[in-house]
PDB file of the backbone (N, CA, C, O) and the ligand in Angstrom, with CONECT records:
HET     ZN  A 101       1
ATOM      1  N   MET A   1      44.117-138.030  77.828  1.00  0.00           N
ATOM      2  CA  MET A   1      43.261-139.166  78.158  1.00  0.00           C
ATOM      3  C   MET A   1      41.952-139.157  77.304  1.00  0.00           C
ATOM      4  O   MET A   1      41.349-138.108  77.080  1.00  0.00           O
ATOM      5  N   ARG A   2      41.557-140.318  76.859  1.00  0.00           N
ATOM      6  CA  ARG A   2      40.350-140.358  75.996  1.00  0.00           C
ATOM      7  C   ARG A   2      39.154-140.836  76.833  1.00  0.00           C
ATOM      8  O   ARG A   2      39.267-141.674  77.728  1.00  0.00           O
ATOM      9  N   ARG A   3      38.021-140.257  76.488  1.00  0.00           N
ATOM     10  CA  ARG A   3      36.795-140.645  77.173  1.00  0.00           C
ATOM     11  C   ARG A   3      35.799-141.089  76.172  1.00  0.00           C
ATOM     12  O   ARG A   3      35.699-140.542  75.074  1.00  0.00           O
ATOM     13  N   ASN A   4      35.060-142.085  76.554  1.00  0.00           N
ATOM     14  CA  ASN A   4      33.994-142.590  75.666  1.00  0.00           C
ATOM     15  C   ASN A   4      32.729-141.766  75.868  1.00  0.00           C
ATOM     16  O   ASN A   4      31.938-142.014  76.777  1.00  0.00           O
ATOM     17  N   ILE A   5      32.564-140.779  74.992  1.00  0.00           N
ATOM     18  CA  ILE A   5      31.511-139.820  75.178  1.00  0.00           C
ATOM     19  C   ILE A   5      30.144-140.474  74.855  1.00  0.00           C
ATOM     20  O   ILE A   5      29.148-140.224  75.535  1.00  0.00           O
ATOM     21  N   SER A   6      30.128-141.302  73.818  1.00  0.00           N
ATOM     22  CA  SER A   6      28.821-141.860  73.436  1.00  0.00           C
ATOM     23  C   SER A   6      28.150-142.753  74.466  1.00  0.00           C
ATOM     24  O   SER A   6      26.936-142.695  74.661  1.00  0.00           O
ATOM     25  N   SER A   7      28.989-143.615  75.148  1.00  0.00           N
ATOM     26  CA  SER A   7      28.365-144.466  76.182  1.00  0.00           C
ATOM     27  C   SER A   7      27.926-143.660  77.408  1.00  0.00           C
ATOM     28  O   SER A   7      26.912-143.952  78.042  1.00  0.00           O
ATOM     29  N   ALA A   8      28.726-142.636  77.719  1.00  0.00           N
ATOM     30  CA  ALA A   8      28.373-141.786  78.866  1.00  0.00           C
ATOM     31  C   ALA A   8      27.034-141.065  78.549  1.00  0.00           C
ATOM     32  O   ALA A   8      26.165-140.930  79.411  1.00  0.00           O
ATOM     33  N   GLY A   9      26.906-140.617  77.302  1.00  0.00           N
ATOM     34  CA  GLY A   9      25.711-139.867  76.876  1.00  0.00           C
ATOM     35  C   GLY A   9      24.498-140.791  76.923  1.00  0.00           C
ATOM     36  O   GLY A   9      23.418-140.352  77.319  1.00  0.00           O
ATOM     37  N   ASN A  10      24.643-142.071  76.526  1.00  0.00           N
ATOM     38  CA  ASN A  10      23.484-142.906  76.493  1.00  0.00           C
ATOM     39  C   ASN A  10      22.909-143.249  77.820  1.00  0.00           C
ATOM     40  O   ASN A  10      21.695-143.338  78.001  1.00  0.00           O
ATOM     41  N   SER A  11      23.832-143.445  78.779  1.00  0.00           N
ATOM     42  CA  SER A  11      23.317-143.894  80.105  1.00  0.00           C
ATOM     43  C   SER A  11      22.664-142.742  80.903  1.00  0.00           C
ATOM     44  O   SER A  11      21.678-142.947  81.612  1.00  0.00           O
ATOM     45  N   ASN A  12      23.216-141.572  80.776  1.00  0.00           N
ATOM     46  CA  ASN A  12      22.724-140.482  81.621  1.00  0.00           C
ATOM     47  C   ASN A  12      22.039-139.342  80.864  1.00  0.00           C
ATOM     48  O   ASN A  12      21.214-138.626  81.430  1.00  0.00           O
ATOM     49  N   GLY A  13      22.385-139.175  79.575  1.00  0.00           N
ATOM     50  CA  GLY A  13      21.924-137.994  78.887  1.00  0.00           C
ATOM     51  C   GLY A  13      20.490-138.021  78.423  1.00  0.00           C
ATOM     52  O   GLY A  13      19.578-137.726  79.195  1.00  0.00           O
ATOM     53  N   LYS A  14      20.287-138.366  77.191  1.00  0.00           N
ATOM     54  CA  LYS A  14      18.975-138.250  76.576  1.00  0.00           C
ATOM     55  C   LYS A  14      17.839-139.002  77.335  1.00  0.00           C
ATOM     56  O   LYS A  14      16.759-138.478  77.608  1.00  0.00           O
ATOM     57  N   LYS A  15      18.171-140.215  77.632  1.00  0.00           N
ATOM     58  CA  LYS A  15      17.132-141.069  78.250  1.00  0.00           C
ATOM     59  C   LYS A  15      16.672-140.415  79.582  1.00  0.00           C
ATOM     60  O   LYS A  15      15.476-140.316  79.856  1.00  0.00           O
ATOM     61  N   GLY A  16      17.631-139.986  80.375  1.00  0.00           N
ATOM     62  CA  GLY A  16      17.273-139.391  81.688  1.00  0.00           C
ATOM     63  C   GLY A  16      16.409-138.151  81.476  1.00  0.00           C
ATOM     64  O   GLY A  16      15.463-137.932  82.232  1.00  0.00           O
ATOM     65  N   LEU A  17      16.710-137.341  80.473  1.00  0.00           N
ATOM     66  CA  LEU A  17      15.897-136.143  80.198  1.00  0.00           C
ATOM     67  C   LEU A  17      14.511-136.544  79.781  1.00  0.00           C
ATOM     68  O   LEU A  17      13.539-135.958  80.256  1.00  0.00           O
ATOM     69  N   ARG A  18      14.380-137.532  78.902  1.00  0.00           N
ATOM     70  CA  ARG A  18      13.035-137.955  78.409  1.00  0.00           C
ATOM     71  C   ARG A  18      12.192-138.459  79.613  1.00  0.00           C
ATOM     72  O   ARG A  18      11.000-138.168  79.718  1.00  0.00           O
ATOM     73  N   GLU A  19      12.831-139.200  80.488  1.00  0.00           N
ATOM     74  CA  GLU A  19      12.115-139.726  81.634  1.00  0.00           C
ATOM     75  C   GLU A  19      11.612-138.523  82.497  1.00  0.00           C
ATOM     76  O   GLU A  19      10.479-138.526  82.980  1.00  0.00           O
ATOM     77  N   ARG A  20      12.447-137.546  82.665  1.00  0.00           N
ATOM     78  CA  ARG A  20      12.096-136.384  83.472  1.00  0.00           C
ATOM     79  C   ARG A  20      10.960-135.644  82.819  1.00  0.00           C
ATOM     80  O   ARG A  20      10.046-135.195  83.512  1.00  0.00           O
ATOM     81  N   HIS A  21      10.983-135.491  81.452  1.00  0.00           N
ATOM     82  CA  HIS A  21       9.940-134.798  80.736  1.00  0.00           C
ATOM     83  C   HIS A  21       8.647-135.520  80.876  1.00  0.00           C
ATOM     84  O   HIS A  21       7.600-134.882  80.997  1.00  0.00           O
ATOM     85  N   LYS A  22       8.670-136.823  80.865  1.00  0.00           N
ATOM     86  CA  LYS A  22       7.447-137.587  81.043  1.00  0.00           C
ATOM     87  C   LYS A  22       6.778-137.347  82.393  1.00  0.00           C
ATOM     88  O   LYS A  22       5.555-137.266  82.510  1.00  0.00           O
ATOM     89  N   LEU A  23       7.617-137.241  83.381  1.00  0.00           N
ATOM     90  CA  LEU A  23       7.154-137.048  84.697  1.00  0.00           C
ATOM     91  C   LEU A  23       6.617-135.643  84.978  1.00  0.00           C
ATOM     92  O   LEU A  23       5.806-135.421  85.877  1.00  0.00           O
ATOM     93  N   MET A  24       7.127-134.680  84.138  1.00  0.00           N
ATOM     94  CA  MET A  24       6.753-133.276  84.293  1.00  0.00           C
ATOM     95  C   MET A  24       5.251-133.118  84.035  1.00  0.00           C
ATOM     96  O   MET A  24       4.721-133.679  83.077  1.00  0.00           O
ATOM     97  N   ALA A  25       4.582-132.365  84.880  1.00  0.00           N
ATOM     98  CA  ALA A  25       3.159-132.225  84.784  1.00  0.00           C
ATOM     99  C   ALA A  25       2.802-131.415  83.502  1.00  0.00           C
ATOM    100  O   ALA A  25       3.571-130.538  83.106  1.00  0.00           O
ATOM    101  N   THR A  26       1.686-131.691  82.876  1.00  0.00           N
ATOM    102  CA  THR A  26       1.264-131.003  81.645  1.00  0.00           C
ATOM    103  C   THR A  26       1.169-129.523  81.895  1.00  0.00           C
ATOM    104  O   THR A  26       1.533-128.730  81.027  1.00  0.00           O
ATOM    105  N   GLU A  27       0.694-129.129  83.046  1.00  0.00           N
ATOM    106  CA  GLU A  27       0.546-127.675  83.364  1.00  0.00           C
ATOM    107  C   GLU A  27       1.925-126.985  83.358  1.00  0.00           C
ATOM    108  O   GLU A  27       2.083-125.877  82.845  1.00  0.00           O
ATOM    109  N   GLU A  28       2.875-127.650  83.922  1.00  0.00           N
ATOM    110  CA  GLU A  28       4.252-127.132  83.942  1.00  0.00           C
ATOM    111  C   GLU A  28       4.781-126.983  82.570  1.00  0.00           C
ATOM    112  O   GLU A  28       5.407-125.969  82.260  1.00  0.00           O
ATOM    113  N   LYS A  29       4.553-127.988  81.693  1.00  0.00           N
ATOM    114  CA  LYS A  29       4.984-127.902  80.327  1.00  0.00           C
ATOM    115  C   LYS A  29       4.358-126.688  79.618  1.00  0.00           C
ATOM    116  O   LYS A  29       5.021-125.933  78.907  1.00  0.00           O
ATOM    117  N   LYS A  30       3.048-126.545  79.852  1.00  0.00           N
ATOM    118  CA  LYS A  30       2.320-125.422  79.192  1.00  0.00           C
ATOM    119  C   LYS A  30       2.913-124.074  79.648  1.00  0.00           C
ATOM    120  O   LYS A  30       3.084-123.146  78.858  1.00  0.00           O
ATOM    121  N   ARG A  31       3.218-124.009  80.952  1.00  0.00           N
ATOM    122  CA  ARG A  31       3.687-122.795  81.502  1.00  0.00           C
ATOM    123  C   ARG A  31       5.045-122.421  80.870  1.00  0.00           C
ATOM    124  O   ARG A  31       5.293-121.270  80.510  1.00  0.00           O
ATOM    125  N   LEU A  32       5.930-123.470  80.750  1.00  0.00           N
ATOM    126  CA  LEU A  32       7.246-123.243  80.165  1.00  0.00           C
ATOM    127  C   LEU A  32       7.168-122.829  78.700  1.00  0.00           C
ATOM    128  O   LEU A  32       7.924-121.988  78.213  1.00  0.00           O
ATOM    129  N   LYS A  33       6.191-123.480  78.008  1.00  0.00           N
ATOM    130  CA  LYS A  33       6.058-123.192  76.559  1.00  0.00           C
ATOM    131  C   LYS A  33       5.602-121.750  76.383  1.00  0.00           C
ATOM    132  O   LYS A  33       6.121-121.034  75.527  1.00  0.00           O
ATOM    133  N   ALA A  34       4.633-121.320  77.189  1.00  0.00           N
ATOM    134  CA  ALA A  34       4.120-119.947  77.105  1.00  0.00           C
ATOM    135  C   ALA A  34       5.204-118.912  77.402  1.00  0.00           C
ATOM    136  O   ALA A  34       5.233-117.817  76.841  1.00  0.00           O
ATOM    137  N   LEU A  35       6.081-119.308  78.298  1.00  0.00           N
ATOM    138  CA  LEU A  35       7.163-118.446  78.680  1.00  0.00           C
ATOM    139  C   LEU A  35       8.271-118.323  77.617  1.00  0.00           C
ATOM    140  O   LEU A  35       8.846-117.251  77.433  1.00  0.00           O
ATOM    141  N   HIS A  36       8.551-119.396  76.947  1.00  0.00           N
ATOM    142  CA  HIS A  36       9.735-119.490  76.079  1.00  0.00           C
ATOM    143  C   HIS A  36       9.391-119.468  74.559  1.00  0.00           C
ATOM    144  O   HIS A  36      10.261-119.221  73.724  1.00  0.00           O
ATOM    145  N   HIS A  37       8.190-119.716  74.249  1.00  0.00           N
ATOM    146  CA  HIS A  37       7.805-119.865  72.774  1.00  0.00           C
ATOM    147  C   HIS A  37       8.140-118.610  72.039  1.00  0.00           C
ATOM    148  O   HIS A  37       7.708-117.510  72.385  1.00  0.00           O
ATOM    149  N   MET A  38       8.957-118.814  70.971  1.00  0.00           N
ATOM    150  CA  MET A  38       9.342-117.706  70.046  1.00  0.00           C
ATOM    151  C   MET A  38      10.129-116.620  70.775  1.00  0.00           C
ATOM    152  O   MET A  38      10.039-115.433  70.464  1.00  0.00           O
ATOM    153  N   HIS A  39      10.911-117.082  71.766  1.00  0.00           N
ATOM    154  CA  HIS A  39      11.831-116.167  72.482  1.00  0.00           C
ATOM    155  C   HIS A  39      13.247-116.741  72.323  1.00  0.00           C
ATOM    156  O   HIS A  39      13.433-117.956  72.393  1.00  0.00           O
ATOM    157  N   CYS A  40      14.189-115.915  72.120  1.00  0.00           N
ATOM    158  CA  CYS A  40      15.570-116.304  71.896  1.00  0.00           C
ATOM    159  C   CYS A  40      16.121-117.061  73.160  1.00  0.00           C
ATOM    160  O   CYS A  40      16.059-116.518  74.263  1.00  0.00           O
ATOM    161  N   PRO A  41      16.631-118.246  73.009  1.00  0.00           N
ATOM    162  CA  PRO A  41      17.180-118.932  74.180  1.00  0.00           C
ATOM    163  C   PRO A  41      18.430-118.284  74.746  1.00  0.00           C
ATOM    164  O   PRO A  41      18.821-118.582  75.875  1.00  0.00           O
ATOM    165  N   LYS A  42      19.075-117.389  73.974  1.00  0.00           N
ATOM    166  CA  LYS A  42      20.256-116.719  74.434  1.00  0.00           C
ATOM    167  C   LYS A  42      19.961-115.380  75.172  1.00  0.00           C
ATOM    168  O   LYS A  42      20.439-115.139  76.280  1.00  0.00           O
ATOM    169  N   CYS A  43      19.159-114.534  74.509  1.00  0.00           N
ATOM    170  CA  CYS A  43      18.933-113.212  75.114  1.00  0.00           C
ATOM    171  C   CYS A  43      17.500-112.987  75.499  1.00  0.00           C
ATOM    172  O   CYS A  43      17.199-111.965  76.115  1.00  0.00           O
ATOM    173  N   GLY A  44      16.598-113.884  75.173  1.00  0.00           N
ATOM    174  CA  GLY A  44      15.192-113.788  75.634  1.00  0.00           C
ATOM    175  C   GLY A  44      14.287-112.869  74.842  1.00  0.00           C
ATOM    176  O   GLY A  44      13.108-112.718  75.163  1.00  0.00           O
ATOM    177  N   MET A  45      14.861-112.226  73.759  1.00  0.00           N
ATOM    178  CA  MET A  45      13.999-111.318  72.954  1.00  0.00           C
ATOM    179  C   MET A  45      13.227-112.109  71.966  1.00  0.00           C
ATOM    180  O   MET A  45      13.417-113.314  71.796  1.00  0.00           O
ATOM    181  N   ASP A  46      12.322-111.382  71.297  1.00  0.00           N
ATOM    182  CA  ASP A  46      11.391-112.057  70.299  1.00  0.00           C
ATOM    183  C   ASP A  46      12.123-112.610  69.114  1.00  0.00           C
ATOM    184  O   ASP A  46      13.066-112.013  68.595  1.00  0.00           O
ATOM    185  N   LEU A  47      11.662-113.773  68.697  1.00  0.00           N
ATOM    186  CA  LEU A  47      12.198-114.406  67.456  1.00  0.00           C
ATOM    187  C   LEU A  47      11.262-113.974  66.310  1.00  0.00           C
ATOM    188  O   LEU A  47      10.055-113.831  66.506  1.00  0.00           O
ATOM    189  N   ILE A  48      11.845-113.768  65.102  1.00  0.00           N
ATOM    190  CA  ILE A  48      11.046-113.470  63.969  1.00  0.00           C
ATOM    191  C   ILE A  48      11.161-114.688  62.985  1.00  0.00           C
ATOM    192  O   ILE A  48      12.250-115.185  62.702  1.00  0.00           O
ATOM    193  N   GLU A  49      10.025-115.113  62.508  1.00  0.00           N
ATOM    194  CA  GLU A  49      10.038-116.250  61.581  1.00  0.00           C
ATOM    195  C   GLU A  49      10.349-115.760  60.176  1.00  0.00           C
ATOM    196  O   GLU A  49       9.614-114.949  59.612  1.00  0.00           O
ATOM    197  N   VAL A  50      11.460-116.265  59.612  1.00  0.00           N
ATOM    198  CA  VAL A  50      11.838-115.907  58.263  1.00  0.00           C
ATOM    199  C   VAL A  50      11.628-117.088  57.376  1.00  0.00           C
ATOM    200  O   VAL A  50      12.189-118.156  57.621  1.00  0.00           O
ATOM    201  N   ASP A  51      10.840-116.928  56.356  1.00  0.00           N
ATOM    202  CA  ASP A  51      10.501-118.009  55.467  1.00  0.00           C
ATOM    203  C   ASP A  51      11.313-117.919  54.143  1.00  0.00           C
ATOM    204  O   ASP A  51      11.269-116.920  53.425  1.00  0.00           O
ATOM    205  N   TYR A  52      12.021-118.967  53.875  1.00  0.00           N
ATOM    206  CA  TYR A  52      12.753-118.938  52.579  1.00  0.00           C
ATOM    207  C   TYR A  52      12.480-120.320  51.908  1.00  0.00           C
ATOM    208  O   TYR A  52      12.952-121.355  52.377  1.00  0.00           O
ATOM    209  N   HIS A  53      11.728-120.294  50.835  1.00  0.00           N
ATOM    210  CA  HIS A  53      11.395-121.524  50.073  1.00  0.00           C
ATOM    211  C   HIS A  53      10.865-122.596  50.983  1.00  0.00           C
ATOM    212  O   HIS A  53      11.327-123.735  50.925  1.00  0.00           O
ATOM    213  N   HIS A  54       9.908-122.268  51.823  1.00  0.00           N
ATOM    214  CA  HIS A  54       9.243-123.211  52.733  1.00  0.00           C
ATOM    215  C   HIS A  54      10.117-123.636  53.883  1.00  0.00           C
ATOM    216  O   HIS A  54       9.689-124.473  54.676  1.00  0.00           O
ATOM    217  N   ILE A  55      11.285-123.123  54.019  1.00  0.00           N
ATOM    218  CA  ILE A  55      12.084-123.442  55.233  1.00  0.00           C
ATOM    219  C   ILE A  55      11.891-122.258  56.141  1.00  0.00           C
ATOM    220  O   ILE A  55      12.261-121.135  55.800  1.00  0.00           O
ATOM    221  N   LYS A  56      11.311-122.506  57.301  1.00  0.00           N
ATOM    222  CA  LYS A  56      11.016-121.383  58.220  1.00  0.00           C
ATOM    223  C   LYS A  56      12.084-121.362  59.294  1.00  0.00           C
ATOM    224  O   LYS A  56      12.263-122.320  60.046  1.00  0.00           O
ATOM    225  N   ILE A  57      12.805-120.215  59.345  1.00  0.00           N
ATOM    226  CA  ILE A  57      13.884-120.145  60.316  1.00  0.00           C
ATOM    227  C   ILE A  57      13.569-119.049  61.338  1.00  0.00           C
ATOM    228  O   ILE A  57      13.092-117.972  60.980  1.00  0.00           O
ATOM    229  N   ASP A  58      13.833-119.328  62.568  1.00  0.00           N
ATOM    230  CA  ASP A  58      13.575-118.308  63.626  1.00  0.00           C
ATOM    231  C   ASP A  58      14.816-117.520  63.821  1.00  0.00           C
ATOM    232  O   ASP A  58      15.870-118.076  64.131  1.00  0.00           O
ATOM    233  N   LYS A  59      14.712-116.182  63.641  1.00  0.00           N
ATOM    234  CA  LYS A  59      15.845-115.353  63.827  1.00  0.00           C
ATOM    235  C   LYS A  59      15.611-114.369  64.960  1.00  0.00           C
ATOM    236  O   LYS A  59      14.535-113.776  65.036  1.00  0.00           O
ATOM    237  N   CYS A  60      16.566-114.181  65.827  1.00  0.00           N
ATOM    238  CA  CYS A  60      16.425-113.314  66.957  1.00  0.00           C
ATOM    239  C   CYS A  60      16.458-111.888  66.491  1.00  0.00           C
ATOM    240  O   CYS A  60      17.323-111.499  65.706  1.00  0.00           O
ATOM    241  N   SER A  61      15.477-111.074  66.992  1.00  0.00           N
ATOM    242  CA  SER A  61      15.388-109.688  66.608  1.00  0.00           C
ATOM    243  C   SER A  61      16.465-108.803  67.301  1.00  0.00           C
ATOM    244  O   SER A  61      16.724-107.672  66.889  1.00  0.00           O
ATOM    245  N   GLU A  62      17.064-109.359  68.347  1.00  0.00           N
ATOM    246  CA  GLU A  62      18.100-108.620  69.049  1.00  0.00           C
ATOM    247  C   GLU A  62      19.527-109.068  68.735  1.00  0.00           C
ATOM    248  O   GLU A  62      20.342-108.277  68.260  1.00  0.00           O
ATOM    249  N   CYS A  63      19.821-110.334  69.002  1.00  0.00           N
ATOM    250  CA  CYS A  63      21.253-110.732  68.850  1.00  0.00           C
ATOM    251  C   CYS A  63      21.537-111.329  67.493  1.00  0.00           C
ATOM    252  O   CYS A  63      22.695-111.559  67.147  1.00  0.00           O
ATOM    253  N   GLY A  64      20.458-111.594  66.686  1.00  0.00           N
ATOM    254  CA  GLY A  64      20.681-112.122  65.333  1.00  0.00           C
ATOM    255  C   GLY A  64      20.917-113.625  65.298  1.00  0.00           C
ATOM    256  O   GLY A  64      21.220-114.178  64.241  1.00  0.00           O
ATOM    257  N   GLY A  65      20.782-114.295  66.444  1.00  0.00           N
ATOM    258  CA  GLY A  65      20.922-115.756  66.455  1.00  0.00           C
ATOM    259  C   GLY A  65      19.872-116.421  65.636  1.00  0.00           C
ATOM    260  O   GLY A  65      18.748-115.929  65.528  1.00  0.00           O
ATOM    261  N   ILE A  66      20.239-117.581  65.034  1.00  0.00           N
ATOM    262  CA  ILE A  66      19.301-118.283  64.142  1.00  0.00           C
ATOM    263  C   ILE A  66      19.018-119.649  64.773  1.00  0.00           C
ATOM    264  O   ILE A  66      19.933-120.322  65.247  1.00  0.00           O
ATOM    265  N   TRP A  67      17.752-120.048  64.774  1.00  0.00           N
ATOM    266  CA  TRP A  67      17.338-121.290  65.413  1.00  0.00           C
ATOM    267  C   TRP A  67      16.562-122.150  64.423  1.00  0.00           C
ATOM    268  O   TRP A  67      15.704-121.650  63.696  1.00  0.00           O
ATOM    269  N   LEU A  68      16.862-123.429  64.397  1.00  0.00           N
ATOM    270  CA  LEU A  68      16.241-124.295  63.471  1.00  0.00           C
ATOM    271  C   LEU A  68      15.309-125.295  64.207  1.00  0.00           C
ATOM    272  O   LEU A  68      15.668-125.777  65.281  1.00  0.00           O
ATOM    273  N   ASP A  69      14.157-125.602  63.662  1.00  0.00           N
ATOM    274  CA  ASP A  69      13.251-126.599  64.179  1.00  0.00           C
ATOM    275  C   ASP A  69      13.757-127.943  63.734  1.00  0.00           C
ATOM    276  O   ASP A  69      14.616-128.058  62.860  1.00  0.00           O
ATOM    277  N   GLU A  70      13.182-128.994  64.381  1.00  0.00           N
ATOM    278  CA  GLU A  70      13.529-130.364  64.059  1.00  0.00           C
ATOM    279  C   GLU A  70      13.345-130.582  62.568  1.00  0.00           C
ATOM    280  O   GLU A  70      12.324-130.207  61.993  1.00  0.00           O
ATOM    281  N   GLY A  71      14.384-131.216  61.929  1.00  0.00           N
ATOM    282  CA  GLY A  71      14.292-131.557  60.534  1.00  0.00           C
ATOM    283  C   GLY A  71      14.700-130.494  59.564  1.00  0.00           C
ATOM    284  O   GLY A  71      14.932-130.794  58.393  1.00  0.00           O
ATOM    285  N   GLU A  72      14.800-129.231  60.011  1.00  0.00           N
ATOM    286  CA  GLU A  72      15.143-128.118  59.094  1.00  0.00           C
ATOM    287  C   GLU A  72      16.614-128.205  58.688  1.00  0.00           C
ATOM    288  O   GLU A  72      16.953-127.900  57.545  1.00  0.00           O
ATOM    289  N   LEU A  73      17.483-128.611  59.597  1.00  0.00           N
ATOM    290  CA  LEU A  73      18.887-128.729  59.227  1.00  0.00           C
ATOM    291  C   LEU A  73      19.113-129.809  58.133  1.00  0.00           C
ATOM    292  O   LEU A  73      19.952-129.665  57.244  1.00  0.00           O
ATOM    293  N   GLU A  74      18.334-130.872  58.249  1.00  0.00           N
ATOM    294  CA  GLU A  74      18.413-131.898  57.245  1.00  0.00           C
ATOM    295  C   GLU A  74      17.898-131.440  55.891  1.00  0.00           C
ATOM    296  O   GLU A  74      18.455-131.773  54.845  1.00  0.00           O
ATOM    297  N   THR A  75      16.765-130.627  55.942  1.00  0.00           N
ATOM    298  CA  THR A  75      16.268-130.040  54.718  1.00  0.00           C
ATOM    299  C   THR A  75      17.298-129.150  54.063  1.00  0.00           C
ATOM    300  O   THR A  75      17.444-129.179  52.841  1.00  0.00           O
ATOM    301  N   ILE A  76      18.014-128.361  54.838  1.00  0.00           N
ATOM    302  CA  ILE A  76      19.013-127.433  54.309  1.00  0.00           C
ATOM    303  C   ILE A  76      20.153-128.255  53.690  1.00  0.00           C
ATOM    304  O   ILE A  76      20.656-127.903  52.624  1.00  0.00           O
ATOM    305  N   THR A  77      20.546-129.301  54.323  1.00  0.00           N
ATOM    306  CA  THR A  77      21.702-130.039  53.812  1.00  0.00           C
ATOM    307  C   THR A  77      21.358-130.746  52.495  1.00  0.00           C
ATOM    308  O   THR A  77      22.251-131.195  51.777  1.00  0.00           O
ATOM    309  N   ARG A  78      20.061-130.842  52.183  1.00  0.00           N
ATOM    310  CA  ARG A  78      19.634-131.456  50.950  1.00  0.00           C
ATOM    311  C   ARG A  78      19.541-130.477  49.792  1.00  0.00           C
ATOM    312  O   ARG A  78      19.337-130.882  48.648  1.00  0.00           O
ATOM    313  N   LEU A  79      19.690-129.204  50.080  1.00  0.00           N
ATOM    314  CA  LEU A  79      19.627-128.174  49.060  1.00  0.00           C
ATOM    315  C   LEU A  79      20.811-128.279  48.085  1.00  0.00           C
ATOM    316  O   LEU A  79      21.921-128.598  48.511  1.00  0.00           O
ATOM    317  N   THR A  80      20.605-128.025  46.824  1.00  0.00           N
ATOM    318  CA  THR A  80      21.688-128.061  45.905  1.00  0.00           C
ATOM    319  C   THR A  80      22.608-126.821  46.150  1.00  0.00           C
ATOM    320  O   THR A  80      22.171-125.820  46.719  1.00  0.00           O
ATOM    321  N   LYS A  81      23.850-126.914  45.717  1.00  0.00           N
ATOM    322  CA  LYS A  81      24.809-125.842  45.999  1.00  0.00           C
ATOM    323  C   LYS A  81      24.332-124.475  45.602  1.00  0.00           C
ATOM    324  O   LYS A  81      24.385-123.567  46.431  1.00  0.00           O
ATOM    325  N   PRO A  82      23.867-124.263  44.389  1.00  0.00           N
ATOM    326  CA  PRO A  82      23.463-122.843  44.024  1.00  0.00           C
ATOM    327  C   PRO A  82      22.317-122.325  44.906  1.00  0.00           C
ATOM    328  O   PRO A  82      22.277-121.142  45.244  1.00  0.00           O
ATOM    329  N   ILE A  83      21.400-123.205  45.269  1.00  0.00           N
ATOM    330  CA  ILE A  83      20.236-122.802  46.090  1.00  0.00           C
ATOM    331  C   ILE A  83      20.692-122.550  47.536  1.00  0.00           C
ATOM    332  O   ILE A  83      20.226-121.621  48.196  1.00  0.00           O
ATOM    333  N   LEU A  84      21.625-123.409  48.017  1.00  0.00           N
ATOM    334  CA  LEU A  84      22.194-123.254  49.337  1.00  0.00           C
ATOM    335  C   LEU A  84      22.925-121.934  49.463  1.00  0.00           C
ATOM    336  O   LEU A  84      22.800-121.235  50.469  1.00  0.00           O
ATOM    337  N   GLY A  85      23.706-121.590  48.414  1.00  0.00           N
ATOM    338  CA  GLY A  85      24.364-120.271  48.348  1.00  0.00           C
ATOM    339  C   GLY A  85      23.423-119.159  48.561  1.00  0.00           C
ATOM    340  O   GLY A  85      23.637-118.305  49.422  1.00  0.00           O
ATOM    341  N   LYS A  86      22.309-119.147  47.742  1.00  0.00           N
ATOM    342  CA  LYS A  86      21.298-118.077  47.837  1.00  0.00           C
ATOM    343  C   LYS A  86      20.668-118.034  49.212  1.00  0.00           C
ATOM    344  O   LYS A  86      20.450-116.969  49.789  1.00  0.00           O
ATOM    345  N   PHE A  87      20.378-119.243  49.729  1.00  0.00           N
ATOM    346  CA  PHE A  87      19.735-119.387  51.033  1.00  0.00           C
ATOM    347  C   PHE A  87      20.570-118.779  52.123  1.00  0.00           C
ATOM    348  O   PHE A  87      20.032-118.093  52.993  1.00  0.00           O
ATOM    349  N   LEU A  88      21.898-119.008  52.110  1.00  0.00           N
ATOM    350  CA  LEU A  88      22.748-118.499  53.136  1.00  0.00           C
ATOM    351  C   LEU A  88      22.868-116.992  53.022  1.00  0.00           C
ATOM    352  O   LEU A  88      22.853-116.276  54.023  1.00  0.00           O
ATOM    353  N   LYS A  89      22.988-116.513  51.773  1.00  0.00           N
ATOM    354  CA  LYS A  89      23.083-115.088  51.519  1.00  0.00           C
ATOM    355  C   LYS A  89      21.879-114.369  52.069  1.00  0.00           C
ATOM    356  O   LYS A  89      22.001-113.296  52.660  1.00  0.00           O
ATOM    357  N   PHE A  90      20.663-114.985  51.867  1.00  0.00           N
ATOM    358  CA  PHE A  90      19.396-114.437  52.295  1.00  0.00           C
ATOM    359  C   PHE A  90      19.444-114.147  53.764  1.00  0.00           C
ATOM    360  O   PHE A  90      18.959-113.108  54.212  1.00  0.00           O
ATOM    361  N   PHE A  91      20.020-115.047  54.522  1.00  0.00           N
ATOM    362  CA  PHE A  91      20.047-114.877  56.014  1.00  0.00           C
ATOM    363  C   PHE A  91      21.173-114.063  56.564  1.00  0.00           C
ATOM    364  O   PHE A  91      21.065-113.462  57.632  1.00  0.00           O
ATOM    365  N   ILE A  92      22.291-114.045  55.806  1.00  0.00           N
ATOM    366  CA  ILE A  92      23.440-113.291  56.248  1.00  0.00           C
ATOM    367  C   ILE A  92      23.274-111.772  55.974  1.00  0.00           C
ATOM    368  O   ILE A  92      23.710-110.944  56.774  1.00  0.00           O
ATOM    369  N   ASP A  93      22.655-111.430  54.862  1.00  0.00           N
ATOM    370  CA  ASP A  93      22.515-109.995  54.556  1.00  0.00           C
ATOM    371  C   ASP A  93      21.563-109.240  55.491  1.00  0.00           C
ATOM    372  O   ASP A  93      21.367-108.035  55.331  1.00  0.00           O
TER     373      ASP A  93
HETATM  374 ZN    ZN A 101      18.848-113.318  70.936  1.00  0.00          ZN2+
END
């Protein structure tokens, strides 16, 4: 059976979350940010910022997970193949 994922997502997903975020008190947002900022969403350990040609990637010091900020994935997809190869090698090694 096929399900229409996109329409289900639009009615309940993103918009609902945004509304909830708007209603959330500033203090609560501050508290959550202080608690989670630069911590791995998977294991909770510290993230280390790794800078490669002005693309700053957050890497977990414990599990090695890699996290991208908004727009960074787009920046990476714009890299030319040889630079992209070097970039990936830099993070994998
Ligand atoms: Zn981790």
